[in-house]
Structures are given as C-alpha cells and as structure tokens.
C-alpha positions in Angstrom: -21.1 0.0 47.0 -17.5 0.5 45.6 -17.2 -0.4 42.1 -14.1 -2.6 41.3 -11.2 -1.1 39.6 -10.9 -1.0 35.9 -8.0 -3.1 34.6 -6.1 -1.3 32.0 -5.9 -3.2 28.6 -3.4 -2.8 25.7 -5.1 -1.5 22.7 -5.2 -4.3 19.8 -2.9 -3.9 16.9 -4.4 -4.6 13.6 -2.7 -4.7 10.1 -4.8 -4.4 7.0 -3.2 -5.2 3.7 -4.8 -3.9 0.4 -2.9 -5.4 -2.5 -2.3 -3.7 -6.0 -3.7 -4.7 -9.3 -3.8 -8.1 -11.3 -5.5 -11.4 -10.1 -4.1 -12.9 -7.1 -3.8 -16.3 -5.8 -6.8 -17.6 -3.5 -7.2 -15.4 -0.7 -6.0 -17.8 2.1 -2.9 -18.8 0.2 -2.2 -15.2 -0.7 -2.6 -14.0 2.9 -0.3 -16.8 4.1 2.5 -15.8 1.7 2.2 -12.0 2.4 2.2 -12.5 6.2 5.3 -14.7 5.6 7.1 -12.0 3.9 5.8 -9.3 6.5 7.2 -11.1 9.3 10.4 -11.9 7.7 11.0 -8.1 6.9 10.1 -7.2 10.5 12.3 -9.9 11.8 15.4 -8.5 10.0 14.6 -5.1 12.0 13.3 -6.2 15.3 13.0 -10.0 16.0 10.9 -9.4 19.2 8.3 -7.6 17.1 8.4 -10.1 14.5 7.7 -12.8 17.1 4.9 -10.8 18.5 3.3 -10.4 15.0 4.0 -13.9 14.1 2.2 -15.2 17.4 -1.1 -13.2 16.4 -1.8 -14.1 12.8 -5.3 -13.0 13.2 -4.2 -9.4 13.7 -3.2 -9.5 9.9 -6.2 -8.8 7.4 -6.0 -9.1 3.5 -8.6 -7.3 1.5 -8.9 -9.8 -1.5 -10.8 -7.2 -3.9 -8.8 -8.6 -7.0 -11.0 -11.7 -7.4 -14.1 -9.5 -7.6 -12.6 -6.9 -9.8 -11.0 -9.4 -12.4 -13.6 -12.2 -11.9 -11.0 -14.8 -11.0 -7.9 -15.6 -9.4 -4.5 -17.0 -10.5 -2.5 -20.2 -9.0 0.1 -19.4 -6.4 2.3 -22.2 -7.6 4.6 -20.2 -10.0 5.4 -17.5 -7.6 5.9 -19.7 -4.5 9.7 -20.7 -5.3 10.5 -17.3 -5.8 9.0 -16.0 -2.6 10.9 -18.8 -0.9 14.2 -17.8 -2.6 13.4 -14.0 -1.7 13.3 -15.0 2.2 16.8 -16.3 1.9 18.3 -13.2 1.0 19.9 -10.4 2.7 19.9 -7.6 -0.2 20.1 -7.0 -3.8 23.0 -8.2 -5.9 25.3 -5.4 -7.6 23.6 -6.2 -10.9 20.2 -5.8 -9.5 21.0 -2.5 -8.0 22.6 -1.3 -11.4 19.3 -2.7 -13.2 17.1 -0.8 -10.8 19.1 2.4 -11.3 19.8 1.9 -14.9 19.3 4.6 -17.8 16.6 2.4 -19.3 14.4 2.8 -16.4 15.2 6.5 -16.1 14.4 6.9 -19.8 11.2 5.0 -19.2 10.6 7.6 -16.2 10.7 10.4 -18.4 8.4 9.0 -21.0 5.8 8.1 -18.2 6.2 11.6 -16.6 5.1 13.2 -20.0 2.3 10.7 -20.3 1.2 11.5 -16.8 0.6 15.2 -18.1 -0.7 14.3 -21.6 -2.8 10.9 -21.0 -3.4 10.8 -24.9 0.1 9.2 -24.8 -0.5 6.5 -22.4 -1.2 3.8 -25.0 2.5 4.7 -26.2 4.1 3.9 -22.9 7.2 1.3 -23.3 6.5 -0.2 -20.0 3.4 -2.8 -20.0 3.3 -2.9 -16.2 2.9 0.8 -15.8 0.5 1.3 -18.8 -1.5 -1.7 -17.3 -1.8 0.1 -14.0 -2.8 3.4 -15.4 -5.6 1.6 -17.5 -6.7 -0.6 -14.5 -7.0 2.5 -12.3 -9.1 4.3 -15.2 -11.5 1.5 -15.0 -11.6 2.0 -11.1 -12.1 5.7 -11.3 -14.9 4.9 -14.1 -16.8 2.9 -11.3 -18.4 1.1 -14.0 -21.2 -1.2 -12.9 -20.3 0.2 -9.4 -17.0 -1.8 -9.3 -15.0 0.9 -7.6 -17.7 1.3 -4.9 -18.0 -2.5 -4.2 -14.2 -2.8 -4.0 -13.9 -0.1 -1.5 -16.7 -1.6 0.7 -14.7 -4.7 1.1 -12.1 -2.5 3.0 -14.6 -0.3 4.6 -16.6 -3.2 6.2 -13.6 -4.8 8.4 -12.3 -1.1 8.9 -15.6 0.2 10.4 -15.4 -2.8 12.9 -11.9 -2.1 13.8 -12.8 1.7 14.4 -15.8 0.9 16.3 -13.7 -1.3 18.9 -11.2 1.4 19.1 -8.3 -0.7 17.7 -5.1 0.8 16.6 -4.8 0.1 12.7 -1.9 0.1 10.3 -3.4 0.2 6.8 -1.0 -0.8 4.3 -1.9 0.0 0.6 0.3 -1.3 -2.1 0.3 0.1 -5.7 -3.6 0.4 -6.8 -4.4 -0.7 -3.3 -3.0 2.6 -2.1 -5.8 4.4 -4.4 -8.4 2.1 -3.1 -7.6 2.8 0.6 -7.3 6.3 0.1 -10.6 6.8 -1.4 -12.4 4.6 1.2 -10.8 6.7 3.9 -12.1 9.9 2.3 -15.5 8.3 2.0 -15.6 7.1 5.9 -14.7 10.7 6.7 -16.9 12.7 4.4 -19.6 10.7 3.3 -20.4 8.4 6.3 -19.2 11.2 8.8 -17.2 8.8 10.9 -14.7 10.6 13.1 -12.4 7.6 14.2 -8.9 7.9 12.8 -6.6 5.1 11.8 -3.0 5.3 13.3 -1.1 4.8 10.2 -1.5 4.8 6.7 1.6 2.9 4.9 1.8 3.3 1.0 4.3 1.2 -1.0 4.8 1.5 -4.8 2.0 4.1 -4.7 0.7 6.1 -7.9 -0.9 8.7 -5.6 1.7 11.0 -6.6 0.6 10.9 -10.3 -1.5 13.6 -11.8 -3.6 11.0 -13.6 -4.5 9.6 -10.1 -4.9 12.7 -8.1 -7.3 14.1 -10.7 -9.6 11.4 -10.2 -9.4 10.6 -6.5 -12.7 11.0 -4.5 -12.6 14.7 -3.4 -10.5 15.8 -6.2 -13.1 18.3 -7.2 -13.6 19.6 -3.7 -12.0 22.7 -1.9 -9.9 23.1 1.3 -10.2 20.3 3.8 -13.0 18.5 2.2 -10.5 17.6 -0.5 -8.7 15.2 1.9 -9.5 12.5 4.3 -9.1 13.7 7.8 -8.9 10.1 9.5 -5.2 9.3 9.0 -3.0 10.3 12.0 0.4 9.4 10.3 1.2 8.7 6.6 4.5 7.1 5.6 5.3 6.6 2.1 7.9 4.0 0.6 9.0 3.9 -3.0 11.6 1.3 -4.2 14.5 2.6 -6.5 13.3 2.2 -10.2 9.8 1.5 -9.1 8.0 3.3 -12.2 4.4 2.7 -10.7 5.5 5.2 -8.0 6.2 7.7 -10.6 6.4 10.6 -8.0 8.3 8.9 -5.0 7.5 11.8 -2.7 3.9 12.4 -1.6 4.5 14.5 1.3 4.5 17.7 -1.0 1.7 16.7 -2.9 -0.5 16.1 0.1 0.9 18.9 2.4 -2.3 20.7 2.6 -3.4 18.0 5.0 -1.1 19.2 7.5 -2.1 22.9 7.1 -5.6 21.9 7.6 -4.8 20.1 11.0 -6.1 16.8 9.3 -2.8 14.8 9.8 0.0 14.8 12.4 2.8 13.4 10.0 3.2 12.7 6.4 6.7 11.6 5.3 8.5 9.8 2.5 11.2 7.1 2.5 12.5 6.9 -1.0 16.2 6.9 -0.4 18.3 3.7 -1.1 15.3 1.2 -0.9 15.8 -1.7 -3.2 13.0 -4.4 -3.9 15.0 -7.4 -5.1 12.0 -9.6 -5.8 12.7 -11.7 -8.9 11.0 -14.4 -10.8 11.3 -16.2 -14.0 10.9 -12.9 -15.9 13.7 -11.3 -14.0 13.8 -8.5 -11.3 10.7 -6.9 -10.5 11.2 -3.9 -8.0 7.5 -3.4 -7.8 6.2 -6.8 -6.4 4.4 -6.6 -2.9 6.6 -9.6 -1.7 9.6 -7.7 -2.1 8.4 -4.6 -0.4 7.0 -6.4 2.7 10.3 -8.6 2.9 12.6 -5.4 2.9 14.0 -4.6 6.1 13.4 -0.8 5.7 9.8 -1.5 5.3 10.0 -4.0 8.2 11.6 -1.3 10.6 8.7 1.0 9.9 6.2 -1.9 10.8 8.2 -3.0 13.8 8.2 0.7 15.3 4.5 0.8 14.6 3.7 -2.2 16.3 5.7 -1.3 19.4 3.9 2.1 19.4 7.2 4.1 18.8 
C-alpha cells in the first residue's frame, strides 16, 4: 500500500522576550505593551511582516522573571501614556539626539569603564541606573537562594518545548535579560546536553560586553569551546546611542572565539546611528525596552528574521 505524500508545513516562528531588571507591570499587561511596541517597530520597516506578527500574538512569549526576583510588580499606569506617545513619533528630536550624545554621557561612560575594571569603584558611579544594573547582576550571579537558577528555568522551560517541536526561535534579551538568556543557553548546551539551536539571539542594551559580567557568566572559568554556548545560529547585538548599560556596544569582538570554534554562523553589532527616544516624566531614557522595540532599526531586524531572510 502506497503511503500518502507528506504535505510540507512552514516552520513555526516563535519570539521570546526576556526583559531587563526592575519590577515590571503584571505579566499580561506588560506583554501587551511590549507586543504593541514590537509590532509598531516592525511595521515601520515592513508592514506586511508586522501584520503577520500582529495576527499571531500567541507566537510572542514574555518571560516574566522580575516578579519572582523582586517579589512584586509595579503598576503599568504611569508608563501607559508615555508608551502611547512613543508610538505616535517617528524619531528623536534634535534636542534628544544632542542629549544622547552629550559630553555628560561621554564622561559617565569613561567613569563606568574604569569601574568595570575596578569594581571597588562601583558605589561611586554617578549614574544610578548603571550602578543598579551592576548591583542587580551581582545578586543574580551570586545565585543566593538559587534565585539565578530559578530565573533561568523560567526561560528554559518554554524554550525546551519550542526546541523539541523544531520551532524557529528569535530570543530577544534586553539588558540584564540578555545575561539571563545567555546563561540559560549555556546550561542547555553544556549541562543538559541538548543539541537543538535557536535561530537568532537578539540582544539590546546589553551589558554582556562588560568585564564585570563576562567574568561571572556560566562558563567563564571554562576553556575553549566549553566557555561559550553552542546553540545559537545567529547573534545580533543592538546598542542605542548613549545607552550606558551597553558599556561596550560591540560584542562581536568579545565573543569572536565562538566563530573560531564553529559554534555560531554569524555574530554582528548594530551600534551606529540608533536612537532610543522613549521618554517619561523623568525625561529621556535611552535604555528602556519599549523604545528599543519601537525603533524601526530593531523592527527591520525582526522583520527580516520573520521573513526568513
């Protein structure tokens, strides 16, 4: 008896978002706003891709690790009008560009660079957001009470299912979320022994270029190929102008050995001329995830990935 011919089916695209530090709004509300920003950014680059993504909201997964880590949430309300305002804009103002490129930010960058090499100076940093980022990642790396392990499992659980189903995954890690995502991938490859690979790792506003982080990542004390995860096909890193959390805006040089070991097909940085123009009552915030996702340069990367380019 002849078997029926198999009908080819398209591989399912999945987008996972791992947010940065600080308490976040309730997961459902936060996910909705992140998805709005992502669709908006993609829409400015490729309306057809944006429509396809918007029509499949179940393909977007948020990893709400912050509630576990901080033991609580914050209300969405204060941010909502600023997100709405962001999505009506087409780019930064001239004043916002000047602020992102200001000498004050450059001076702060220099001080943070020194503190990155000499952690004893971290308490003296002038930028509270960057100082907080370093301190929060220190708690994560210390894994007190297994908090780092539990946070990574929140990502690994859905990721394992997607891998088992052969789905095509875009893993977006923002800020501290990029550190969590990197470590989770390392564990899946070197500890769990899984050999499935995600298609693309997209990092935004990432501290993975900082010496402080690199010395504490899982695998940091290993040698050769074991030092890095082997389950990433493509890695794209995006840093906005003036984003001090992305102290070293280029990661392709830091993680170049991954190419030498044949662990990755491509790793590239997009760090020129990208402005995050999210602002709220406190002023311009070039690091916020809403602003990254709504940016058309980020949207272009996501649109190309969605199309399979």
